[in-house]
C-alpha positions in Angstrom: 23.2 -4.8 -14.9 22.5 -1.9 -17.2 19.0 -1.3 -18.5 20.5 -1.5 -22.1 21.4 -5.2 -21.7 19.9 -7.6 -24.1 16.9 -9.7 -23.1 19.1 -12.8 -23.2 21.7 -11.2 -20.9 18.9 -10.1 -18.6 17.4 -13.6 -18.4 20.8 -15.1 -17.8 21.5 -12.6 -14.9 18.1 -13.2 -13.4 18.6 -17.0 -13.6 21.9 -16.7 -11.9 20.6 -14.4 -9.2 17.8 -16.7 -8.2 19.6 -20.1 -8.5 22.3 -20.6 -5.8 24.0 -23.3 -7.9 24.2 -21.2 -11.1 27.5 -19.8 -12.3 28.3 -16.1 -12.1 27.3 -14.5 -15.4 30.3 -13.7 -17.7 31.3 -10.0 -17.8 30.4 -9.1 -14.2 33.2 -7.5 -12.2 33.8 -6.6 -8.6 34.4 -2.9 -9.4 38.2 -3.3 -8.9 39.0 -5.1 -12.1 38.4 -8.6 -10.8 35.6 -11.1 -11.3 32.3 -10.5 -9.3 32.6 -13.8 -7.5 32.0 -13.3 -3.8 30.3 -10.0 -4.2 27.8 -11.5 -6.5 27.2 -14.4 -4.1 26.5 -11.9 -1.3 24.1 -10.0 -3.5 22.4 -13.2 -4.6 22.0 -14.2 -1.0 20.5 -10.9 -0.1 17.9 -11.1 -2.9 16.8 -14.5 -1.9 16.5 -13.5 1.8 14.5 -10.5 0.8 12.1 -12.3 -1.4 11.6 -15.1 1.1 10.9 -12.6 3.8 8.3 -11.0 1.6 6.5 -14.4 1.3 6.7 -14.9 5.0 5.3 -11.5 5.7 2.7 -11.6 2.9 1.2 -15.0 3.8 0.6 -15.0 7.5 -2.1 -17.7 7.4 0.1 -20.0 5.4 2.9 -19.4 7.9 0.6 -20.1 10.9 -0.6 -23.3 9.3 2.6 -24.7 8.0 5.3 -23.1 10.2 8.0 -20.8 9.1 10.6 -23.4 8.0 8.1 -25.2 5.8 7.0 -21.8 4.2 10.7 -20.9 3.6 11.1 -24.3 1.8 8.2 -23.5 -0.4 9.5 -19.9 -1.1 12.8 -21.2 -2.5 11.4 -22.9 -5.6 8.6 -20.2 -5.8 10.9 -17.3 -6.2 13.0 -19.1 -8.8 9.9 -19.8 -10.8 8.2 -16.4 -10.2 10.8 -13.5 -9.8 9.2 -10.2 -8.9 7.7 -8.1 -11.7 7.4 -4.9 -9.6 9.9 -3.2 -7.2 7.0 -2.9 -4.7 7.5 -5.9 -2.4 4.0 -5.7 -1.0 2.8 -7.0 -4.4 5.0 -10.0 -4.5 3.4 -13.4 -4.3 0.3 -13.0 -6.6 1.4 -16.2 -8.4 1.7 -18.3 -5.2 -1.9 -19.8 -5.2 -1.4 -21.1 -8.8 2.1 -22.3 -7.9 0.6 -24.3 -4.9 -2.0 -25.8 -7.2 0.8 -27.7 -8.9 3.3 -28.1 -6.0 3.6 -31.9 -5.7 4.9 -32.1 -2.2 1.8 -30.5 -0.8 -0.7 -31.9 -3.2 -2.4 -33.7 -0.4 -3.2 -30.3 1.2 -5.7 -29.2 -1.5 -7.0 -26.3 0.4 -3.6 -24.4 0.6 -4.1 -22.5 -2.7 -7.3 -21.0 -1.3 -5.5 -20.1 1.9 -3.0 -18.2 -0.1 -5.8 -16.5 -2.0 -7.3 -15.4 1.3 -3.9 -14.0 2.4 -3.6 -12.1 -0.9 -7.3 -10.7 -0.6 -6.5 -9.5 3.0 -3.3 -7.8 1.6 -5.2 -6.2 -1.3 -8.0 -5.0 1.0 -5.4 -3.3 3.3 -3.9 -1.4 0.4 -7.2 -0.4 -1.2 -8.4 3.1 -1.4 -10.2 4.6 1.6 -14.0 5.2 1.4 -16.5 6.6 3.8 -19.0 3.8 4.9 -22.7 4.3 4.3 -24.6 5.5 7.3 -26.8 2.4 8.4 -29.7 4.8 9.1 -30.0 5.5 5.4 -30.9 2.0 4.8 -33.0 1.4 7.8 -35.1 4.5 7.0 -36.1 3.3 3.5 -39.5 1.8 2.8 -39.2 -1.7 1.4 -40.1 -0.7 -2.2 -37.3 1.9 -2.3 -34.8 -0.6 -0.8 -35.8 -3.1 -3.5 -34.9 -0.7 -6.2 -31.7 0.8 -4.6 -28.3 0.2 -6.1 -25.7 -0.2 -3.5 -22.1 0.9 -3.9 -19.4 -1.5 -2.6 -16.3 -0.3 -0.9 -12.9 -0.5 -2.8 -11.5 -2.7 0.1 -14.2 -5.4 -0.3 -13.0 -8.8 -1.5 -15.1 -12.0 -2.0 -13.7 -15.5 -1.8 -15.7 -18.6 -2.7 -14.1 -21.8 -1.7 -15.0 -25.5 -1.7 -13.1 -25.8 1.6 -14.0 -24.6 5.1 -11.8 -21.6 4.5 -13.3 -19.5 7.4 -12.8 -22.3 9.8 -9.2 -22.8 8.6 -8.5 -19.1 9.1 -10.0 -19.3 12.6 -7.8 -22.3 13.4 -4.6 -20.6 12.1 -5.1 -17.3 13.9 -7.5 -17.8 16.8 -7.0 -21.5 17.8 -10.4 -22.4 16.5 -11.7 -26.0 16.5 -10.8 -28.5 13.8 -12.7 -27.5 10.6 -15.7 -29.4 9.5 -15.9 -30.3 5.8 -18.1 -27.8 3.8 -17.8 -25.1 1.3 -17.6 -21.5 2.7 -17.8 -18.0 1.2 -15.8 -15.2 2.8 -16.2 -11.5 2.8 -13.1 -9.5 3.4 -13.9 -5.9 4.4 -12.0 -3.1 6.1 -14.2 -1.3 8.7 -11.3 0.6 10.2 -7.6 0.3 9.5 -7.2 -3.5 9.3 -9.1 -5.9 7.1 -11.5 -8.3 8.7 -12.8 -11.8 7.6 -16.5 -12.6 7.7 -18.3 -15.8 7.0 -21.1 -15.1 4.5 -24.5 -16.8 5.0 -25.8 -19.0 2.1 -26.6 -16.8 -0.9 -24.4 -14.0 0.4 -21.7 -14.4 -2.3 -24.2 -14.4 -5.2 -25.9 -11.3 -3.7 -22.6 -9.5 -3.6 -21.6 -10.5 -7.1 -24.9 -9.2 -8.3 -24.4 -5.9 -6.5 -20.9 -5.6 -8.0 -22.5 -5.8 -11.4 -24.7 -2.9 -10.6 -27.9 -4.9 -10.0 -30.6 -3.3 -7.7 -31.2 -4.9 -4.3 -34.3 -6.8 -5.4 -32.5 -8.4 -8.4 -29.5 -9.3 -6.3 -31.9 -10.9 -3.8 -33.5 -12.9 -6.6 -30.0 -14.1 -7.7 -29.3 -15.3 -4.1 -32.7 -17.0 -3.9 -31.9 -18.9 -7.1 -28.8 -20.4 -5.4 -30.2 -21.1 -1.9 -33.9 -21.0 -0.6 -34.8 -18.1 1.6 -31.4 -16.4 2.0 -31.0 -14.3 5.1 -30.8 -10.9 3.4 -31.0 -8.9 6.7 -27.9 -10.9 7.9 -26.2 -10.3 4.7 -26.8 -6.5 4.7 -25.9 -6.5 8.4 -22.4 -8.0 7.6 -21.9 -5.4 4.8 -22.7 -2.6 7.1 -20.7 -4.0 10.0 -17.7 -4.3 7.7 -18.1 -0.9 6.3 -18.4 -2.6 2.9 -21.1 -0.2 1.5 -20.3 3.3 0.7 -23.4 4.8 -1.1 -26.7 3.9 -2.6 -28.6 5.2 -5.6 -32.4 5.3 -5.3 -34.8 4.6 -8.1 -36.3 7.7 -9.7 
């Protein structure tokens, strides 16, 4: 369809393209003077297969938990409700968590939207810009008063997920045959220490600490924010995870 087609014509074409039971839009030909018919059906099938494959590829944790056929069954109504807005297929699926929030057949699996958010966070971390990690020695050599006033720069690949579900345990179960999850809220750090993103379980207070750092707060202020949420947060463990994941890239010392 030409780029000069009216918005109504484009919407009709898109609707027909994503719904297998929809009629072929009027005015489409097969290039030889006949109706599009079979050629359009082949094109429609190829589009559906490509988008479904993008969902299967882009949400590996959902696929591991639900199975490929179940995820294909979810992808069918999803792609009709949310056609791609970008030609870059690695971006497709951003609307899936919200779609799952309202997907009645799986309403009893309330954690699935957060699983989809985790898969999206891993994908975003993978495609984030490169950055040289902070040398751990720079932190370890600082006197306490200097560390308290330091502002730490977070890596572009860092992602934070806060979930009311045992999301880290669910991820472990899906990919590493972990034990059955125990009911609790969990906060996850996604970082990319090398080429592939990694998932880390944050200690209590770690998410608030990270959120404060992301706002530009110095370390002491971020620690106070963490302490307001949980008593005696394990700051060495939190900083250790950040360094292990290559999630810190620089620091600005007080003058």
